[in-house]
VEXDREN-2710 file (C-alpha; in Angstrom, 1 decimal):
% VEXDREN-2710
k/r/px/py/pz
1/UNK/1.7/31.3/-17.7
2/UNK/0.6/29.9/-14.3
3/UNK/1.2/31.0/-10.8
4/UNK/0.1/29.4/-7.5
5/UNK/-1.1/31.3/-4.5
6/UNK/-0.1/29.4/-1.3
7/UNK/-0.4/32.0/1.4
8/UNK/-3.2/29.8/2.9
9/UNK/-1.0/26.7/2.6
10/UNK/1.8/28.4/4.5
11/UNK/-0.6/29.6/7.1
12/UNK/-1.7/26.0/7.7
13/UNK/1.9/25.0/8.1
14/UNK/2.5/27.8/10.6
15/UNK/-0.7/26.9/12.5
16/UNK/0.2/23.2/12.7
17/UNK/3.8/24.1/13.5
18/UNK/3.3/27.3/14.5
19/UNK/-0.6/30.2/44.1
20/UNK/-0.5/29.5/47.7
21/UNK/2.7/28.0/48.9
22/UNK/3.0/24.5/50.3
23/UNK/2.0/24.2/53.9
24/UNK/5.0/23.5/56.2
25/UNK/4.3/21.3/59.1
26/UNK/6.5/19.3/61.4
27/UNK/6.5/17.7/64.8
28/UNK/7.8/19.7/67.7
29/UNK/9.9/18.4/70.5
30/UNK/8.1/16.0/72.8
31/UNK/7.0/17.7/76.1
32/UNK/7.4/16.1/79.5
33/UNK/4.8/13.4/80.2
34/UNK/3.8/15.2/83.3
35/UNK/2.5/18.3/81.3
36/UNK/-1.0/17.3/80.4
37/UNK/-1.6/20.6/78.6
38/UNK/1.0/19.8/75.8
39/UNK/-1.2/17.3/73.8
40/UNK/-4.1/19.8/74.0
41/UNK/-1.9/22.5/72.5
42/UNK/-0.7/20.3/69.6
43/UNK/-4.2/19.5/68.3
44/UNK/-5.3/23.1/67.6
45/UNK/-1.9/23.8/66.0
46/UNK/-2.6/21.1/63.4
47/UNK/-5.8/22.6/62.2
48/UNK/-4.4/25.6/60.3
49/UNK/-1.9/23.4/58.4
50/UNK/-4.7/21.1/57.3
51/UNK/-6.9/24.0/56.3
52/UNK/-4.0/25.5/54.2
53/UNK/-3.4/22.2/52.4
54/UNK/-7.1/21.8/51.6
55/UNK/-7.3/25.3/50.2
56/UNK/-4.3/24.9/47.9
57/UNK/-5.1/25.5/44.3
58/UNK/-4.1/22.5/42.1
59/UNK/-6.1/23.1/38.9
60/UNK/-6.0/25.8/36.3
61/UNK/-7.9/26.6/33.0
62/UNK/-6.4/29.1/30.6
63/UNK/-7.3/30.7/27.3
64/UNK/-5.4/32.9/24.8
65/UNK/-7.4/36.1/24.5
66/UNK/-5.1/37.8/22.0
67/UNK/-5.1/34.8/19.6
68/UNK/-8.9/34.7/19.7
69/UNK/-9.0/38.2/18.2
70/UNK/-6.9/36.9/15.3
71/UNK/-9.0/33.7/14.7
72/UNK/-6.7/31.4/16.7
73/UNK/-8.3/29.8/19.8
74/UNK/-6.5/27.9/22.5
75/UNK/-7.5/26.4/25.8
76/UNK/-5.5/24.3/28.3
77/UNK/-6.0/22.5/31.6
78/UNK/-3.1/22.1/34.1
79/UNK/-3.2/19.8/37.1
80/UNK/-0.4/20.3/39.6
81/UNK/0.8/17.3/41.7
82/UNK/3.3/17.1/44.6
83/UNK/6.7/18.6/44.3
84/UNK/5.7/21.1/41.5
85/UNK/5.2/18.3/39.0
86/UNK/2.1/18.7/36.8
87/UNK/0.2/17.4/33.8
88/UNK/-1.1/19.5/30.9
89/UNK/-3.8/19.1/28.2
90/UNK/-4.3/21.6/25.4
91/UNK/-6.5/22.1/22.4
92/UNK/-6.2/24.6/19.6
93/UNK/-8.3/25.7/16.6
94/UNK/-7.5/28.4/14.0
95/UNK/-8.9/29.7/10.8
96/UNK/-7.9/32.4/8.3
97/UNK/-8.9/33.4/4.8
98/UNK/-8.2/36.0/2.0
99/UNK/-9.3/36.6/-1.6
100/UNK/-7.1/33.8/-2.9
101/UNK/-6.9/31.2/-0.2
102/UNK/-8.3/29.9/3.1
103/UNK/-7.2/27.6/5.9
104/UNK/-8.5/25.8/9.0
105/UNK/-6.5/23.8/11.5
106/UNK/-6.8/22.2/14.9
107/UNK/-4.8/20.1/17.3
108/UNK/-4.4/18.5/20.7
109/UNK/-1.4/18.2/23.0
110/UNK/-0.5/16.5/26.2
111/UNK/2.4/17.6/28.3
112/UNK/4.4/17.6/31.5
113/UNK/5.4/20.8/33.4
114/UNK/7.5/21.3/36.4
115/UNK/7.1/24.4/38.5
116/UNK/10.4/24.9/40.3
117/UNK/8.7/27.0/43.0
118/UNK/6.5/24.1/44.0
119/UNK/3.2/25.8/43.1
120/UNK/1.5/27.7/40.3
121/UNK/3.1/31.1/41.1
122/UNK/6.5/30.1/39.7
123/UNK/8.7/29.6/36.7
124/UNK/8.5/26.3/34.9
125/UNK/10.0/24.0/32.3
126/UNK/8.0/21.4/30.3
127/UNK/7.7/19.1/27.3
128/UNK/4.7/18.5/25.0
129/UNK/3.7/16.0/22.5
130/UNK/0.8/16.7/20.0
131/UNK/-0.9/16.1/16.7
132/UNK/-2.4/18.8/14.4
133/UNK/-4.3/18.7/11.2
134/UNK/-5.2/21.4/8.8
135/UNK/-7.1/21.9/5.5
136/UNK/-6.9/24.8/3.1
137/UNK/-7.6/26.1/-0.3
138/UNK/-5.0/27.4/-2.8
139/UNK/-5.4/29.0/-6.2
140/UNK/-3.8/28.3/-9.6
141/UNK/-3.8/31.4/-11.8
142/UNK/-3.4/30.9/-15.5
143/UNK/-2.8/33.8/-17.9
144/UNK/-2.9/33.5/-21.7
145/UNK/-4.0/35.4/-24.7
146/UNK/-7.6/35.0/-23.8
147/UNK/-7.2/36.5/-20.3
148/UNK/-6.7/35.2/-16.8
149/UNK/-8.4/32.3/-15.1
150/UNK/-8.3/31.1/-11.6
151/UNK/-8.8/27.5/-10.4
152/UNK/-8.9/26.6/-6.7
153/UNK/-7.7/23.4/-5.3
154/UNK/-7.9/21.7/-1.8
155/UNK/-5.1/20.5/0.2
156/UNK/-4.5/19.0/3.7
157/UNK/-1.6/19.0/6.2
158/UNK/-1.0/16.9/9.3
159/UNK/1.8/17.2/11.8
160/UNK/3.1/15.1/14.7
161/UNK/5.2/17.3/17.0
162/UNK/7.3/17.2/20.1
163/UNK/8.5/20.3/21.9
164/UNK/10.2/21.5/25.0
165/UNK/9.5/24.9/26.7
166/UNK/10.2/27.3/29.5
167/UNK/8.0/29.9/31.0
168/UNK/6.5/31.7/33.9
169/UNK/3.1/31.8/35.6
170/UNK/2.0/34.6/37.8
171/UNK/-0.9/33.5/40.1
172/UNK/-2.8/35.7/42.6
173/UNK/-4.7/34.7/45.8
174/UNK/-8.0/35.2/44.1
175/UNK/-7.2/32.5/41.5
176/UNK/-6.5/34.7/38.5
177/UNK/-3.3/33.9/36.6
178/UNK/-1.2/35.0/33.6
179/UNK/1.0/32.5/31.8
180/UNK/3.8/32.9/29.3
181/UNK/5.9/30.2/27.6
182/UNK/8.2/29.8/24.6
183/UNK/9.6/26.6/23.2
184/UNK/10.6/24.7/20.1
185/UNK/11.0/21.2/18.9
186/UNK/10.6/18.9/15.9
187/UNK/7.6/18.1/13.7
188/UNK/6.9/15.5/11.0
189/UNK/4.6/16.8/8.3
190/UNK/2.5/15.3/5.7
191/UNK/1.0/17.4/2.8
192/UNK/-1.6/16.2/0.3
193/UNK/-3.9/17.6/-2.4
194/UNK/-6.7/16.3/-4.5
195/UNK/-5.9/18.5/-7.4
196/UNK/-4.9/17.0/-10.8
197/UNK/-3.3/20.2/-12.0
198/UNK/0.5/19.7/-12.5
199/UNK/1.4/23.2/-11.2
200/UNK/-0.7/22.7/-8.0
201/UNK/0.9/19.3/-7.4
202/UNK/4.4/20.8/-7.9
203/UNK/3.7/23.6/-5.5
204/UNK/2.5/21.2/-2.8
205/UNK/5.5/19.0/-3.4
206/UNK/7.8/22.0/-2.9
207/UNK/6.0/22.9/0.3
208/UNK/6.4/19.3/1.6
209/UNK/10.1/19.4/0.7
210/UNK/10.5/22.7/2.6
211/UNK/8.8/21.3/5.7
212/UNK/11.0/18.1/5.5
213/UNK/14.1/20.3/5.2
214/UNK/13.0/22.5/8.1
215/UNK/11.1/20.1/10.4
216/UNK/10.7/22.8/13.1
217/UNK/7.8/23.0/15.5
218/UNK/7.3/26.3/17.5
219/UNK/5.6/26.4/20.8
220/UNK/4.2/29.4/22.7
221/UNK/1.6/30.6/25.1
222/UNK/0.4/34.0/26.4
223/UNK/-2.8/33.2/28.3
224/UNK/-5.0/34.2/31.1
225/UNK/-7.1/32.0/33.4
226/UNK/-8.0/30.9/36.8
227/UNK/-6.5/28.5/39.3
228/UNK/-8.8/26.6/41.7
END
């Protein structure tokens, strides 16, 4: 009798699945031409507005400290543009293992994020597109009259995914920020193995069928970082 341990395989699938405000400035009413002091007063008034705009934080770098404790590492860079629009780049890496299986995965994503408050200290909605790959090791256990034998086999998973998300960033004057987001979308998976064992191939095919039936991609973030 044979059984196949695919906890590592499923973990790969889950891993591949799974500030200051804008400066306001406007032109005041024109003063009478005879008042020579009016132009002199307007020039100093423009300086604080320019200084505020120059000091506006438009970049952020964040990491996931909780995931790092569990062997899942994530870092992202966010660049905010005018009107609260921003661009996002993210990279992930994760690894896990137990007595019967192991897995490693990594991926990259690019995304768009809109902060409806206009700056980093705001709620946001966004959309990401990414690609992830994973490799792992499963075990085929065979039991007969002579005893139990275990044979390991390698497999690989890749996923192309698109997701939408909603979240909130809390940003303080010193630059520190906390960011939370949740989202979901669709993924297209590919599963392969180099094993010649029929039971191993059947188990991998079953996993691929499951991922095709439920082509779900989950998205999430709970990170800390700095805006600058």
